[in-house]
C-alpha positions, -999 to 999 in steps of 0.1 A, spaced: -52 279 213 -82 273 193 -102 296 170 -131 293 146 -132 309 112 -160 314 86 -135 316 58 -108 290 53 -82 315 40 -84 333 74 -77 301 92 -46 295 69 -34 331 76 -38 326 113 -16 295 113 9 310 89 15 340 112 21 316 142 44 294 121 63 324 108 71 337 143 75 303 161 93 283 134 108 307 110 136 285 95 120 250 100 109 225 75 73 215 81 50 186 69 15 196 60 -9 166 56 -45 168 44 -69 140 54 -99 141 31 -123 112 30 -100 81 24 -70 101 10 -39 116 27 -20 142 8 13 154 21 36 183 13 69 193 28 76 231 29 92 259 48 73 279 74 70 308 50 53 286 23 31 267 48 3 293 47 -2 289 9 -2 251 13 -27 251 41 -49 276 22 -48 253 -9 -57 222 12 -87 238 31 -103 256 1 -134 233 5 -139 241 42 -169 264 46 -162 266 83 -128 259 98 -116 254 134 -79 259 141 -60 243 170 -25 258 173 1 245 197 34 263 192 54 239 214 43 208 194 37 188 226 5 173 211 24 156 183 14 184 159 19 221 157 -14 230 142 -46 214 130 -74 227 109 -107 208 110 -137 213 87 -169 220 105 -193 223 76 -230 220 81 -237 200 49 -231 165 64 -258 149 43 -249 164 9 -226 147 -16 -200 176 -15 -195 173 22 -162 161 36 -182 134 56 -200 120 25 -197 82 27 -194 83 65 -157 93 65 -143 113 94 -143 151 91 -116 165 68 -86 179 86 -51 193 80 -22 186 103 11 206 105 41 189 121 78 195 121 96 176 94 119 148 107 156 157 109 175 140 81 200 115 93 236 125 86 227 162 87 254 182 104 239 199 135 266 226 135 256 239 101 
């Protein structure tokens, strides 16, 4: 599914509701790609909404791609679609790719007991 939002906090809430219902007890990796930096946080599904909201505060327009089955290599993606591409504050200043946030399942730790 894909949706467009005028406020980034609504995009974060949209993803958080999907993660809460589809992956309630899973550890997730949330990565922010902004200019030439990658920032990563590992969190639970219940905390992911706050992390995503924090990462996309600078997105004036956000497009969300949500794939609950993770068949695309990620569960969710938020892309900035600002219209300020020539300004210094833009995510594309310096000819970088648009800013984005990826949400994936955290890798299973080796040696973890599958039976609990």
